[in-house]
LUMKE-132580 format. One record per residue: residue number from 1; chain; x, y, z of N, C-alpha, C in turn. Coordinates in steps of 0.001 Angstrom, whole numbers. Each point is the difference from the previous one (the first is absolute). Layout:
LUMKE-132580
   resi   chain      n_px      n_py      n_pz     ca_px     ca_py     ca_pz      c_px      c_py      c_pz
    NUM       A         X         Y         Z         X         Y         Z         X         Y         Z
...
end
This chain:
LUMKE-132580
   resi   chain      n_px      n_py      n_pz     ca_px     ca_py     ca_pz      c_px      c_py      c_pz
      1       A      3339     -3831    -33738      1045      -675       764      -649     -1082       862
      2       A       457     -1232      -155      -580     -1123       741       819      -238      1273
      3       A      -614       283      1149       693       -56      1293      -710      -984       922
      4       A       778      -855       636      -514      -923      1012       505       432      1364
      5       A      -888        45       978       403       244      1387       -47     -1338       735
      6       A      1127      -413       557        97     -1276       706       244       236      1485
      7       A      -721      -769       825        77       163      1455       303     -1358       631
      8       A      1235      -231       457       285     -1236       729      -591        64      1403
      9       A      -587     -1106       455      -611       -10      1332       374     -1283       734
     10       A        51       111      1305       148     -1170       868      -639       332      1340
     11       A     -1105      -678       286      -725       193      1260      -314      1481       247
     12       A      -709       599      -945      -329      1428        67     -1499       234       202
     13       A      -662      -851       789     -1441       134       168      -402      1352       583
     14       A       880       620       744      -329      1286       621       -15      1142     -1013
     15       A       691      -182     -1127       175      1105      -936      -529      -251     -1404
     16       A       -79     -1267      -422      -136      -298     -1423     -1246       613      -630
     17       A     -1133       -20       685     -1229       536      -590       116      1502      -207
     18       A       452       728      1023       139      1456      -108       993       381     -1084
     19       A      1132      -685       -11      1041       345      -960      -471      -246     -1431
     20       A      -612     -1148      -257      -407      -300     -1365     -1128       902      -475
     21       A      -889       372       892     -1068       926      -402       588      1344      -428
     22       A      1054       429       684       662      1247      -399       791      -181     -1288
     23       A       727     -1105      -106       802      -240     -1198      -881        -8     -1243
     24       A     -1183      -603       104      -881      -117     -1158      -547      1355      -473
     25       A        99      1021       838      -387      1343      -434      1001       567     -1008
     26       A      1233      -513        56      1072       550      -821       522      -986     -1044
     27       A      -451     -1248        50       551     -1013      -900     -1113      -853      -593
     28       A        48      -166     -1316      -989      -842      -676       344     -1474       147
     29       A      1293      -318         2       452     -1391        60       815      -207      1270
     30       A      -466      -896       856       656      -246      1283       236     -1500       156
     31       A      1217      -345       367       363     -1386       304       441       -71      1457
     32       A      -535      -981       724       450      -265      1364       735     -1334         5
     33       A      1194       -23       556       750     -1242       171       -71      -365      1474
     34       A      -808     -1010       296      -183      -447      1386      1049     -1058       309
     35       A       927       345       859      1137      -865       277      -317     -1014      1097
     36       A     -1086      -768      -204      -338     -1071       931      -599       475      1302
     37       A      -838      1028       -53      -614       518      1236      -775     -1087       735
     38       A       103        23      1338      -707      -979       828     -1114       633       823
     39       A      -226      1315      -189     -1092       660       713     -1205       142      -938
     40       A      -793      1034       160     -1203       172      -815       277       691     -1344
     41       A      1248       297      -295       323       709     -1226      -573      -659     -1256
     42       A       137     -1332      -192      -545      -604     -1225     -1514       192      -137
     43       A      -734       -74      1102     -1446       199       -56      -343      1440      -361
     44       A       745       940       537      -238      1405      -304       351       313     -1452
     45       A      1041      -637      -515       382       218     -1391     -1079      -490      -958
     46       A      -703     -1057       400     -1043      -559      -868     -1138       994      -240
     47       A      -112       998       852     -1058      1004      -141       433      1196      -843
     48       A      1255        10      -400       527      1145      -746        88      -321     -1498
     49       A      -360       934      -881       104      -214     -1449      1432       213      -485
     50       A       905      -850       473      1413        79      -379       480     -1398      -368
     51       A      1073       -68      -776       638     -1285      -279       867      -395      1188
     52       A        51     -1311       245       750      -498      1157       872     -1181      -417
     53       A      1265        68       374       890     -1156       -54       220      -441      1440
     54       A      -263     -1267       284       142      -465      1384      1069     -1077       107
     55       A       935       185       909       993     -1017       304      -590      -966      1019
     56       A       209     -1283      -213      -518     -1003       931       649       130      1380
     57       A      1255       441         9       731       220      1252       739      1327      -126
     58       A       489       502      1111       748      1252        -7      1338      -213      -700
     59       A       200       715     -1114      1215      -174      -799       906      1216        24
     60       A      -454      1096       580       875      1149       161      -352      1181      -877
     61       A       425      1178       461      -284      1246      -708       581        -9     -1411
     62       A      1244      -469      -114       635       -22     -1315      -745      -862      -996
     63       A      -489     -1140       447      -774      -870      -895     -1290       694      -434
     64       A      -634       722       899     -1208       746      -357       304      1046     -1068
     65       A      1140       670       113       383       989      -990       256      -643     -1357
     66       A       657     -1129         4       261      -712     -1257     -1306      -413      -665
     67       A      -949      -473       777     -1295      -401      -567      -741      1204      -585
     68       A       100      1154       666      -644      1205      -528       638       409     -1325
     69       A      1321       -75       -87       692       342     -1240      -381      -960     -1122
     70       A       -89     -1266       318      -383      -986     -1023     -1420       249      -498
     71       A      -899       320       905     -1392       289      -381       -35      1194      -953
     72       A       749      1041       351        26      1195      -839       546      -315     -1392
     73       A      1017      -835       -67       566      -388     -1285      -993      -828      -815
     74       A      -607      -972       650      -905      -920      -705     -1221       720      -584
     75       A      -483      1017       685     -1226       674      -427       256      1335      -690
     76       A      1240       213      -415       297      1116      -872       -62      1380       623
     77       A       278       101      1296        27      1322       640      1316       699      -322
     78       A       -77      1305      -176      1200       784      -272       716       391      1287
     79       A      -767       218      1060       566       398      1285      -626      -808      1124
     80       A       805      -280      1003      -456      -644      1228       306       917      1171
     81       A     -1024       319       794       192       770      1232      -231      -950      1168
     82       A       931       -46       930      -146      -854      1178      -128       853      1245
     83       A      -835      -458       929      -181       715      1270      -432      -980      1068
     84       A       276       346      1252      -328      -869      1124     -1469       156       397
     85       A      -447      -936       851     -1412       -39       383      -216       299      1477
     86       A      1008       553       667      -125       239      1444      -239      1476       311
     87       A      -488       744     -1009      -287      1441       126      1254       836       230
     88       A      1159      -556      -338      1225       794        52       281       655     -1348
     89       A      -689      -447     -1036        62       648     -1309     -1394       536      -308
     90       A       -73      1270      -326     -1286       645      -201      -466      -123     -1452
     91       A     -1165      -602      -237      -529       -53     -1372      -134      1380      -626
     92       A      -179      1021       829      -100      1373      -514      1273       454      -708
     93       A      1102      -732       198      1250       337      -690        92      -620     -1386
     94       A      -929      -871      -349        60      -646     -1316        18      1013     -1151
     95       A      -786      1079        41        93       979     -1101      1395       597      -172
     96       A       775       102      1091      1375       487      -124       827      -957      -851
     97       A      -219     -1291       196       708      -991      -820      -482        56     -1443
     98       A     -1287       168      -199      -512        79     -1367       602      1189      -745
     99       A       124      1128       685       601      1174      -649      1462      -271      -361
    100       A       711      -675       894      1392      -332      -285        96      -995     -1162
    101       A      -949      -922       -71       -34      -940     -1123      -229       747     -1307
    102       A      -939       915        -3      -305       768     -1203      1190       845      -442
    103       A       815       451       941      1182       786      -356      1003      -823      -798
    104       A       -29     -1326       183       795      -936      -806      1495       320        64
    105       A       495       234      1201      1405       346       164       797     -1055       755
    106       A      -630     -1108       385       707     -1009       784      -624     -1368      -223
    107       A       800     -1034       265      -488     -1377       -60      -561      -448      1341
    108       A       502       599      1067      -439      -322      1355      -299      1305       717
    109       A     -1192       111       554      -376      1166       799      -151      -497      1433
    110       A       912       418       840        83      -546      1352      -493      1013      1022
    111       A      -974      -382       796      -435       859      1085      1096       138      1037
    112       A       119      1189       563       980       221      1064      -668       695      1170
    113       A       178      -576      1172      -544       577      1223       917      1066       578
    114       A      1162       197      -628       998       921       544       429      1057     -1010
    115       A      -656        53     -1142       376       953     -1035      -474      1404       316
    116       A     -1157       102       642      -603      1295       291      -348        45      1481
    117       A       838       674       790      -155       -21      1461     -1388       410       485
    118       A      -642      1059      -565     -1322       378       500     -1054     -1091      -157
    119       A       224      -941      -928      -976     -1065      -210       365     -1268       747
    120       A      1085        33       743       483     -1242       607     -1022      -636       938
    121       A      -684       797       819     -1020      -561       872       574      -625      1245
    122       A      -335     -1274       257       371      -671      1237      1508      -220        95
    123       A       468      -129      1233      1397      -355       236       123     -1525       -70
    124       A       899      -528      -819       128     -1453      -120       686      -593      1217
    125       A      -211     -1287       273       775      -668      1055      1490       170      -270
    126       A       758       228      1055      1413       353      -155       785     -1050      -774
    127       A      -256     -1287       281       779     -1036      -675      -319       -57     -1486
    128       A     -1256       238      -370      -374       -53     -1422       607      1178      -755
    129       A       -24      1167       618       591      1171      -660      1498      -188      -155
    130       A       658      -525      1032      1449      -191       -67       369     -1007     -1083
    131       A      -753     -1093       -92       285     -1013     -1013      -267       557     -1395
    132       A     -1088       741      -142      -300       594     -1304      1120       950      -419
    133       A       458       837       912      1082       933      -323      1267      -746      -411
    134       A       321     -1052       739      1216      -767      -285       -71      -650     -1372
    135       A     -1123      -650      -285      -136      -693     -1286       -98       998     -1150
    136       A      -699      1113       213      -102      1020     -1050      1380       549      -338
    137       A       819       273      1019      1357       478      -247       830     -1046      -737
    138       A      -172     -1273       374       721     -1080      -668      -397       -79     -1468
    139       A     -1302        66      -272      -496       -49     -1377       560      1160      -815
    140       A       -45      1195       565       479      1177      -725      1501       -67      -263
    141       A       753      -390      1023      1455       -18      -122       469     -1076      -977
    142       A      -565     -1192       102       479     -1109      -819      -584       -10     -1404
    143       A     -1234       471      -157      -668       -77     -1300         5      1322      -756
    144       A       425      1070       664        27      1291      -659     -1360       653      -113
    145       A      -946      -393       834     -1321       618         3       -18      1172       983
    146       A     -1133       689        57      -150      1100       969     -1417        12       547
    147       A      -479     -1170       394     -1336      -111       574        37       411      1471
    148       A     -1183       223       576       -77       403      1414      -747     -1012       860
    149       A      -577     -1037      -623      -817      -960       757        49     -1346      -719
    150       A       855      -898       494       217     -1280      -685     -1136      -984       185
    151       A      -836       200      1023      -955     -1040       353     -1470       375      -175
    152       A      -294      1138      -582     -1407       349      -189      -616      -899     -1073
    153       A     -1106      -666       346      -655      -904      -940     -1003       671      -908
    154       A      -195      1302       176      -927       762      -846       797       416     -1238
    155       A      -175      -733     -1107       819       187     -1186      -837      -192     -1259
    156       A       499       566     -1088      -552      -280     -1327      1128      -529      -869
    157       A      -266     -1100      -708       987      -640      -856      -488         3     -1449
    158       A       844       422      -924      -300      -179     -1411       169     -1492      -295
    159       A     -1079      -668      -327        10     -1461       -84      1019      -505     -1019
    160       A        56       625     -1141       948      -424     -1029      1434       111       485
    161       A       299      1030       774      1367       235       461       454     -1035      1020
    162       A      -922      -474       837       391      -937      1066      -244     -1452      -376
    163       A      -530      -238     -1204      -384     -1367      -370      1202      -930      -106
    164       A      1184       560      -230      1174      -848      -117       711      -268      1313
    165       A      -466       581      1086       633      -228      1296      -411     -1358       544
    166       A       908      -630       721      -258     -1344       527       220        -9      1508
    167       A     -1103       -99       738        68        96      1457       -76     -1369       644
    168       A       864      -206       984         5     -1242       768      -288       236      1478
    169       A        29      1259       412      -203       339      1418     -1494        50       297
    170       A      -471      -909       835     -1437      -115       264      -459       805      1207
    171       A       919       525       784      -379       662      1235       134      1508       -43
    172       A       271       592      1175        45      1451       131      1251       626      -610
    173       A       962      -816      -404      1190       538      -653      -219       191     -1500
    174       A     -1207      -235      -473      -302       196     -1417       450      1372      -513
    175       A      -267      1113       719       426      1308      -528      1516        91      -196
    176       A       767      -649       854      1456        28      -133       406      -637     -1329
    177       A      -569     -1162      -294       295      -671     -1263      -489       825     -1186
    178       A     -1146       626       165      -545       804     -1087       938      1136      -378
    179       A       510       742       992       836      1154      -324      1263      -412      -737
    180       A       598     -1115       387      1207      -454      -693      -312      -324     -1456
    181       A     -1079      -743      -233      -325      -378     -1374      -434      1201      -831
    182       A      -729       918       609      -426      1202      -724      1211       818      -433
    183       A       981       151       889      1204       757      -341       814      -726     -1058
    184       A       110     -1332       127       771      -778      -971      -615        83     -1396
    185       A     -1316        75       -72      -674        78     -1298       -60      1426      -526
    186       A       354       974       814         3      1384      -432     -1367       644       -15
    187       A      -888      -427       909     -1330       606        53        79      1413       572
    188       A      -835       881      -496       -60      1361       533      -977        26      1169
    189       A       331       798      1000      -750        20      1252      -358      1437       374
    190       A     -1234       198       418      -433      1283       561      -659      -267      1347
    191       A       122       932       912      -687      -102      1286     -1066      1078        98
    192       A     -1103      -333       673     -1003       994       345      -292      -134      1495
    193       A      -332      1085       669      -229       -84      1450     -1333      -669       329
    194       A        15      -854      1019     -1217      -575       569        78       175      1507
    195       A     -1145         0       634       -24       260      1444       466     -1215       785
    196       A       754       263      1047       484     -1053       895     -1053      -263      1058
    197       A      -548     -1220         4     -1057      -368       945       390     -1324       661
    198       A       -42       -39      1320       238     -1243       740     -1164      -226       954
    199       A      -964      -805      -433     -1142      -317       850       362      -994      1099
    200       A       954      -876      -308       380     -1031       960      1515      -111        44
    201       A       656       790       847      1464       -29        57       553     -1327       496
    202       A      -849      -850       584       447     -1296       508      -293     -1142      -962
    203       A      -396       319     -1217      -317     -1020      -994      1191      -919      -219
    204       A      -266     -1301       -47      1060      -999       -55       426      -302     -1439
    205       A      1310      -213      -166       511      -511     -1267       -93     -1521       -28
    206       A       -47      -597      1153       -92     -1456       105      1358      -642       213
    207       A        93      -858      1015      1207      -783       233      1213       844       314
    208       A      1182      -432      -479      1254       689       328        56      1444      -491
    209       A      -781       343     -1023        52      1364      -532      -554      1037       971
    210       A      -655      -435      1053      -455       946      1015      1174       593       774
    211       A      1143      -674       -50      1206       539       630       680       947      -992
    212       A       138      1292       337       555       975      -947      1382      -365      -523
    213       A       874      -509       867      1346      -351      -448       -49     -1128     -1024
    214       A      -831      -995       270      -142     -1115      -936      -589       492     -1324
    215       A      -976       905        95      -655       509     -1214       985       756      -880
    216       A       790       874       610       980       759      -767      1048      -928      -620
    217       A       447      -981       768       982      -949      -528      -575      -757     -1194
    218       A     -1265      -356        91      -662      -699     -1101       -53       875     -1253
    219       A      -371      1271       167       -56       910     -1147      1389       172      -621
    220       A      1020       136       846      1357       150      -515       431     -1248      -780
    221       A      -364     -1154       512       396     -1255      -662      -680      -123     -1370
    222       A     -1299       301       -51      -718       -53     -1276       598       993      -988
    223       A       324      1200       480       580      1027      -863      1332      -473      -571
    224       A       872      -519       862      1322      -441      -449      -118     -1129     -1014
    225       A      -887      -939       267      -175     -1120      -927      -532       473     -1349
    226       A      -915       960        20      -581       486     -1248      1024       801      -799
    227       A       763       867       657      1055       740      -691       995      -973      -619
    228       A       268     -1098       696       931     -1006      -509      -462      -676     -1276
    229       A     -1288        99      -292      -522      -603     -1230       299       850     -1228
    230       A       541      1200       216       286       911     -1107      1471       435        54
    231       A       923      -956      -199      1425       338       105       394      1040     -1046
    232       A       797       966       447       485      1021      -905      -930      1166      -216
    233       A     -1221       -69       541      -965      1075      -256       123      1114      1035
    234       A       118      -377      1276       -68      1005      1053      1337       321       667
    235       A      1050      -836      -214      1221       167       771       616      1380      -172
    236       A        74       498     -1238       695      1261      -206      -852      1184       431
    237       A     -1320      -156       -35      -839      1043       584       281       103      1484
    238       A       143     -1167       647       312        -8      1421      1351       652       270
    239       A      1002      -338      -822      1324       562       187       -14      1518      -122
    240       A      -898       507      -838       -74      1447      -212      -589       712      1207
    241       A      -722      -704       853      -726       660      1075       438      -468      1376
    242       A      1190      -554       107       377      -607      1282       861       918       857
    243       A       240      1228      -405       851       885       766      -811      1107       651
    244       A       369       378      1207      -653      1109       675     -1268      -413       700
    245       A      -682      1011       560     -1239      -254       706     -1103      -364      -971
    246       A     -1007      -724       511     -1063      -496      -873      -703      1141      -710
    247       A      -303      1095       695      -680      1116      -648       824       563     -1135
    248       A      1300       112       201       876       507     -1052        60      -972     -1165
    249       A        -5     -1303       314        24     -1002     -1063     -1216       143      -897
    250       A     -1177       112       607     -1217        83      -788       -17      1284      -826
    251       A       558      1097       565        79      1230      -759       933      -140     -1186
    252       A      1109      -730       185       941      -204     -1091      -638      -813     -1117
    253       A      -773     -1008       378      -679      -821     -1001      -939       861      -825
    254       A      -783       843       687      -969       828      -715       702       998      -905
    255       A      1068       637       512       670      1012      -798       708      -614     -1184
    256       A       416     -1268       112       665      -662     -1111      -995      -477     -1049
    257       A     -1268        70       319     -1022      -410      -946      -113     -1503      -152
    258       A       441      -757      1018       -61     -1456      -114     -1441      -478       -80
    259       A      -812       379       975     -1395      -423        33      -809      1085       673
    260       A     -1112       347      -572      -966       858       679     -1285      -783       145
    261       A      -757       268      1065     -1167      -822       281     -1033        80     -1108
    262       A       -28      1091      -767     -1003       142     -1041       580       -90     -1399
    263       A      1247      -574       -86       607      -199     -1301       302     -1459      -205
    264       A       343      -356     -1244       299     -1383      -318      1219      -465       779
    265       A      -152     -1098       712      1123      -584       715       744      -908      -960
    266       A      1253       309      -301       762      -755      -975      1318      -413       626
    267       A        78     -1230       539      1224      -413       684      1225       109      -876
    268       A      -100      -343     -1281      1162        57      -888       511      1435      -118
    269       A      -925       947      -181       381      1403       -84       575       479      1321
    270       A      -560      -483      1110       499       376      1316      1433      -456       183
    271       A       296     -1205      -451      1360      -528       116       951       839      -833
    272       A      -427       344     -1233       842       818      -867       294      1353       643
    273       A     -1028       608       599       210      1278       670       935      -157      1186
    274       A      -161     -1075       757       848      -230      1167      1453      -136      -419
    275       A       229      -684     -1124      1369      -192      -451       646      1329      -388
    276       A      -820       950      -431       526      1273      -448       361       928      1154
    277       A      -475      -310      1212       231       889      1145      1424      -155       544
end
């Protein structure tokens, strides 16, 4: 199995050497996407035996993800694993992803910091947890998924399965766009638990996104626009889950067999099931 581990970085001089030395213990092929770092990160990367894509200027997290996916496609990798470089994703968890890849039961293996409470670890900043919960509920309700963590960047992607997706979101709303397209294409999704670590709870998103209300509004806007690109795909799934409390809605979706996190997501089949209810 040919697997690439990709690590997007931006001004990570405090972590990059330690993180990459650990990653290389578990990965033969490592790609770093340097999103225009202005600190010592580029010099430190030059000392590491890894491939590097460097942006001349900061282009955003989403653009870094797109470049990693393109690299994986161009060089014939079967799977792409992505993880952050700020020590919030543990390289020691990479074997868990490899085992899930070998099981061959999903197109996307998504790390979740909230799937297994004993492994959760640190308490997240209140605004980040609240926004994650809100967006995760929105994704589940509107797309018929049952994920527990919409924003974890520790993921494995079956390259062939995601090669037809077309991303335009260059910033932190990339995961929102990804979930809509993954559901529309009918990709199967599995979650595995990863530890919740917050080394720097005051880490900046940059600009207006540092304001939680603005950030949530931005995510909602990207989500609505992306759903709008797939007319007729999600509306009836939404209609099927719009009554009662959110917990009851998600239970109804699961019991109806619309979508399970570890089964094939098929919007057409979901609509047919919704019509039958």
